[in-house]
C-alpha positions as CSV (number, residue, x, y, z in Angstrom):
1,X,48.4,44.8,189.9
2,X,47.2,46.6,186.8
3,X,47.8,50.3,186.3
4,X,45.1,52.4,188.2
5,X,43.9,55.8,186.9
6,X,41.4,57.7,189.0
7,X,39.0,59.1,186.3
8,X,37.2,61.6,188.5
9,X,38.7,63.6,191.4
10,X,38.2,67.2,192.5
11,X,40.5,70.1,193.5
12,X,40.2,73.8,194.2
13,X,42.9,76.3,195.0
14,X,43.0,79.4,197.2
15,X,43.4,81.5,194.0
16,X,40.0,80.2,192.8
17,X,38.3,80.8,196.2
18,X,39.7,84.3,196.4
19,X,38.6,85.2,192.9
20,X,35.1,83.9,193.3
21,X,34.6,85.3,196.8
22,X,35.0,88.8,195.5
23,X,31.9,88.5,193.4
24,X,29.9,85.6,194.9
25,X,30.6,84.9,198.6
26,X,28.6,81.9,200.0
27,X,28.7,79.6,202.9
28,X,29.6,76.7,200.5
29,X,32.6,78.7,199.3
30,X,33.8,79.5,202.9
31,X,33.4,75.9,204.0
32,X,36.0,74.7,201.4
33,X,38.6,76.7,203.3
34,X,38.1,74.3,206.2
35,X,39.6,71.4,204.3
36,X,43.2,72.1,203.2
37,X,43.3,68.8,201.3
38,X,41.1,70.5,198.6
39,X,44.2,72.2,197.3
40,X,47.1,70.2,198.9
41,X,48.9,68.7,195.8
42,X,51.7,67.0,197.8
43,X,49.1,65.4,200.1
44,X,47.2,64.3,197.1
45,X,50.3,62.6,195.7
46,X,50.8,60.8,199.0
47,X,47.2,59.6,198.8
48,X,47.9,58.2,195.3
49,X,51.1,56.4,196.5
50,X,49.4,55.0,199.5
51,X,46.5,53.5,197.5
52,X,48.6,52.3,194.5
53,X,46.9,54.8,192.1
54,X,49.2,55.8,189.2
55,X,47.5,58.8,187.8
56,X,44.4,60.9,188.6
57,X,42.0,63.1,186.6
58,X,41.5,66.4,188.4
59,X,38.6,68.7,187.8
60,X,37.1,71.6,189.8
61,X,35.4,70.8,193.1
62,X,32.1,71.9,194.4
63,X,29.4,72.8,191.8
64,X,27.3,74.5,194.5
65,X,29.6,77.5,194.7
66,X,28.3,78.6,191.3
67,X,24.6,78.5,192.2
68,X,22.7,81.8,191.6
69,X,25.8,83.7,190.4
70,X,25.3,86.0,187.4
71,X,27.2,84.3,184.6
72,X,28.8,87.6,183.7
73,X,30.4,87.7,187.2
74,X,31.6,84.1,187.1
75,X,33.7,84.0,183.9
76,X,36.9,85.4,185.5
77,X,36.8,82.8,188.3
78,X,36.1,80.1,185.8
79,X,39.2,81.0,183.8
80,X,41.3,81.2,187.0
81,X,40.1,77.7,188.0
82,X,40.9,76.2,184.6
83,X,44.3,77.9,184.6
84,X,45.1,76.6,188.0
85,X,44.1,73.0,187.2
86,X,46.1,73.1,183.9
87,X,49.1,74.4,185.9
88,X,48.9,71.6,188.4
89,X,48.7,69.1,185.5
90,X,51.7,70.7,183.8
91,X,53.8,70.6,187.0
92,X,52.9,67.0,188.0
93,X,52.6,64.3,185.5
94,X,50.5,62.2,187.9
95,X,47.6,64.5,187.2
96,X,45.3,64.6,184.1
97,X,43.6,68.1,184.0
98,X,40.0,68.5,182.9
99,X,38.3,71.9,182.4
100,X,35.1,73.0,184.0
101,X,32.4,75.4,182.7
102,X,29.6,76.2,185.1
103,X,27.5,77.8,182.3
104,X,27.0,76.7,178.7
105,X,26.5,79.8,176.8
106,X,28.4,82.8,175.4
107,X,31.9,83.2,176.9
108,X,31.7,79.9,178.6
109,X,31.6,78.1,175.2
110,X,34.8,80.0,174.3
111,X,36.2,78.9,177.6
112,X,35.5,75.3,176.9
113,X,37.4,75.6,173.6
114,X,40.3,77.4,175.3
115,X,40.6,74.6,177.9
116,X,41.2,72.1,175.1
117,X,43.0,74.0,172.4
118,X,45.1,76.4,174.5
119,X,45.5,74.7,177.9
120,X,45.8,71.1,176.6
121,X,43.1,69.7,178.9
122,X,41.5,66.4,178.3
123,X,37.8,67.1,178.5
124,X,35.2,69.3,180.1
125,X,33.2,69.0,183.3
126,X,29.6,70.4,183.4
127,X,26.9,70.1,185.9
128,X,23.6,68.2,185.8
129,X,21.6,71.4,185.7
130,X,22.6,75.0,185.1
131,X,20.9,77.0,187.8
132,X,17.9,74.9,187.3
133,X,17.9,74.9,183.5
134,X,17.9,71.4,182.0
135,X,20.9,70.3,179.9
136,X,18.8,70.1,176.7
137,X,17.9,73.8,176.8
138,X,17.9,75.2,173.3
139,X,20.4,77.9,174.4
140,X,23.0,75.3,175.0
141,X,23.1,74.0,171.4
142,X,26.3,75.9,170.5
143,X,28.1,74.3,173.5
144,X,27.3,70.8,172.4
145,X,28.3,71.6,168.8
146,X,31.6,72.9,170.2
147,X,32.2,69.7,172.3
148,X,31.3,67.6,169.3
149,X,33.9,69.5,167.2
150,X,36.6,69.3,169.9
151,X,35.8,65.5,170.3
152,X,36.5,65.3,174.0
153,X,34.5,63.7,176.8
154,X,32.0,65.5,179.0
155,X,32.1,64.8,182.7
156,X,28.7,65.4,184.3
157,X,28.7,66.2,188.0
158,X,25.4,66.4,189.9
159,X,24.2,69.8,191.0
160,X,21.6,70.9,193.5
161,X,18.3,72.1,192.2
162,X,15.2,73.6,193.9
163,X,13.0,70.6,193.3
164,X,11.6,71.2,196.8
165,X,11.5,74.0,199.3
166,X,14.2,73.0,201.6
167,X,16.3,75.1,204.1
168,X,20.1,75.2,203.7
169,X,20.6,73.1,206.8
170,X,19.2,70.1,204.9
171,X,21.2,70.7,201.8
172,X,23.4,67.8,202.7
173,X,20.4,65.4,202.5
174,X,19.7,66.5,198.9
175,X,23.4,66.1,198.0
176,X,23.2,62.6,199.4
177,X,20.0,61.4,197.8
178,X,18.8,63.8,195.2
179,X,22.1,64.1,193.3
180,X,21.6,60.6,191.7
181,X,18.1,61.7,190.7
182,X,19.5,64.9,189.0
183,X,22.1,62.8,187.2
184,X,19.3,60.6,185.9
185,X,17.4,63.6,184.6
186,X,20.5,65.0,182.9
187,X,21.4,61.7,181.1
188,X,17.8,61.1,180.0
189,X,17.4,64.5,178.6
190,X,20.6,64.3,176.7
191,X,19.3,61.1,175.1
192,X,15.6,61.8,174.6
193,X,16.1,65.4,173.4
194,X,18.3,64.1,170.6
195,X,21.5,65.8,171.7
196,X,23.5,62.6,171.6
197,X,21.8,61.8,168.3
198,X,22.8,65.1,166.7
199,X,26.3,65.1,168.1
200,X,27.8,61.7,167.5
201,X,31.3,62.5,168.9
202,X,30.0,63.3,172.4
203,X,30.7,60.8,175.1
204,X,29.7,61.3,178.7
205,X,31.3,60.2,182.0
206,X,28.6,60.3,184.6
207,X,29.7,60.7,188.2
208,X,28.7,58.2,190.9
209,X,28.1,55.4,188.4
210,X,25.3,57.1,186.6
211,X,23.3,58.0,189.7
212,X,20.5,55.4,189.8
213,X,20.2,55.2,186.0
214,X,21.5,51.6,185.9
215,X,18.9,50.5,188.5
216,X,16.1,52.2,186.6
217,X,17.1,51.1,183.0
218,X,14.1,48.8,182.6
219,X,11.7,51.6,183.4
220,X,13.6,53.9,181.0
221,X,13.4,51.4,178.2
222,X,9.7,50.5,178.9
223,X,8.6,54.1,179.0
224,X,10.4,55.0,175.8
225,X,8.9,51.9,174.1
226,X,5.3,52.7,175.2
227,X,5.5,56.3,174.1
228,X,6.8,55.5,170.7
229,X,4.4,52.6,170.2
230,X,1.3,54.5,171.3
231,X,1.8,58.2,170.8
232,X,-1.9,58.7,170.6
233,X,-2.2,57.5,174.2
234,X,0.5,59.9,175.6
235,X,-0.3,63.4,174.7
236,X,2.9,65.1,175.7
237,X,5.8,62.8,174.6
238,X,8.6,65.3,174.0
239,X,10.8,62.7,172.5
240,X,13.2,63.2,169.6
241,X,13.0,61.0,166.5
242,X,16.1,59.0,167.5
243,X,17.9,57.4,164.6
244,X,19.4,54.6,166.7
245,X,18.2,52.1,169.3
246,X,18.6,53.3,172.9
247,X,21.6,51.0,173.4
248,X,23.6,53.1,170.9
249,X,23.3,56.1,173.2
250,X,23.8,54.1,176.4
251,X,27.1,52.9,174.8
252,X,28.4,56.5,174.8
253,X,27.7,57.0,178.5
254,X,30.3,55.8,181.1
255,X,30.0,55.5,184.8
256,X,32.7,56.0,187.4
257,X,32.9,53.7,190.4
258,X,32.5,56.5,193.0
259,X,29.5,54.8,194.6
260,X,30.5,55.8,198.2
261,X,30.8,52.2,199.2
262,X,31.3,51.0,202.7
263,X,31.9,47.4,201.6
264,X,28.6,46.9,199.6
265,X,29.3,45.4,196.2
266,X,25.8,45.4,194.8
267,X,25.8,49.1,193.5
268,X,29.0,48.4,191.7
269,X,27.6,45.1,190.3
270,X,24.4,46.8,189.1
271,X,26.4,49.6,187.4
272,X,28.7,47.0,185.8
273,X,25.8,45.0,184.5
274,X,24.3,48.1,182.8
275,X,27.4,49.9,181.5
276,X,29.4,46.8,180.7
277,X,33.1,46.4,181.4
278,X,34.0,48.7,178.5
279,X,32.1,51.7,180.0
280,X,33.1,51.7,183.7
281,X,36.0,53.8,184.9
282,X,37.6,53.8,188.4
283,X,37.0,56.6,190.8
284,X,36.8,57.1,194.5
285,X,35.7,60.8,194.5
286,X,38.8,62.1,196.3
287,X,39.1,64.4,198.3
288,X,35.5,63.8,199.6
289,X,34.3,61.1,201.9
290,X,35.1,59.6,205.3
291,X,38.6,59.8,206.8
292,X,39.2,63.1,205.1
293,X,38.8,61.5,201.7
294,X,41.1,58.5,202.4
295,X,38.4,55.9,203.0
296,X,36.6,55.2,199.7
297,X,39.7,54.1,197.8
298,X,40.4,51.5,200.5
299,X,36.9,50.0,199.9
300,X,36.4,50.4,196.1
301,X,39.7,49.1,194.9
302,X,39.3,45.8,196.7
303,X,35.7,45.5,195.5
304,X,36.9,45.8,191.9
305,X,39.6,43.3,192.6
306,X,37.1,40.8,194.0
307,X,34.6,41.1,191.1
308,X,34.0,37.8,189.3
309,X,35.1,39.1,186.0
310,X,38.0,38.4,183.6
311,X,41.3,40.0,184.5
312,X,41.1,41.9,181.1
313,X,37.9,43.5,182.2
314,X,39.4,44.5,185.6
315,X,42.2,46.2,183.7
316,X,39.7,48.1,181.6
317,X,37.9,49.5,184.7
318,X,41.1,50.4,186.5
319,X,42.8,52.2,183.6
320,X,42.1,50.8,180.1
321,X,38.8,52.6,179.4
322,X,39.9,56.0,180.5
323,X,43.1,55.7,178.6
324,X,41.1,54.9,175.5
325,X,38.7,57.7,176.1
326,X,41.4,60.3,176.6
327,X,43.9,58.8,174.2
328,X,46.5,58.4,176.9
329,X,49.8,56.5,176.7
């Protein structure tokens, strides 16, 4: 059995909940207290041992807790969260800590740098939109320049957005089905705005195997081709003058295997066909999912083992790709 490294998992501690609750109490925040596994490090190690997982990337759980907060009020909780995750990584060598910044301007840019240079974290998690602002917003340019300079991967986790007028009781449906859509928008805007063109060191790990980006890649290629071939026909093609073919930017996007599978292999196969074996990394989205977060690993690991691919490619997915990305031993 090859080494297995979970490239995307989530954690949050009581210290983070307490700090954020003082300035931005929400139902989403309160609900996290109902699942002790969110912060249970020893239980997490038992989960790793049970499923044969050697190491695990940990980043901050629950993007929704930052919605509608004033950025000035969230910076302390952000620092506490990153300090906590760095501490857990320092105390337990099974964990690989990744920082999180819920906003991409001002002090949060400094916080991203602190995560890497002072806390020794291995990358930065951001969300697919920033309180409804798209990731290619002009105000975020300094953030991308900083990540390019730091030369660490960006994890993109989907975030809710007010695309429709829905009541909070139906939020779960939008997490289930609109999160992949929001991931698509985030990836497309990073490409077609020219951010990935301007900042050549940026590589992206997209949660949930790129949303539905792999399924829609033909549509993406076709629309880009028609708008560049016939700009006179399309009057609003806000497309950067990209210096490389689309595949050059696709090659810097990775997808994790957290496809919420209940035995279906075709989402994983679709993602693998698009990303290629060099750009897929293992994840089961712990501690979320059925059976209190235990279930998805029991489905996804066997699916990867059963894929009709060379053993060398299987080893890349399970650990080789994330080790290369993060320069791990």
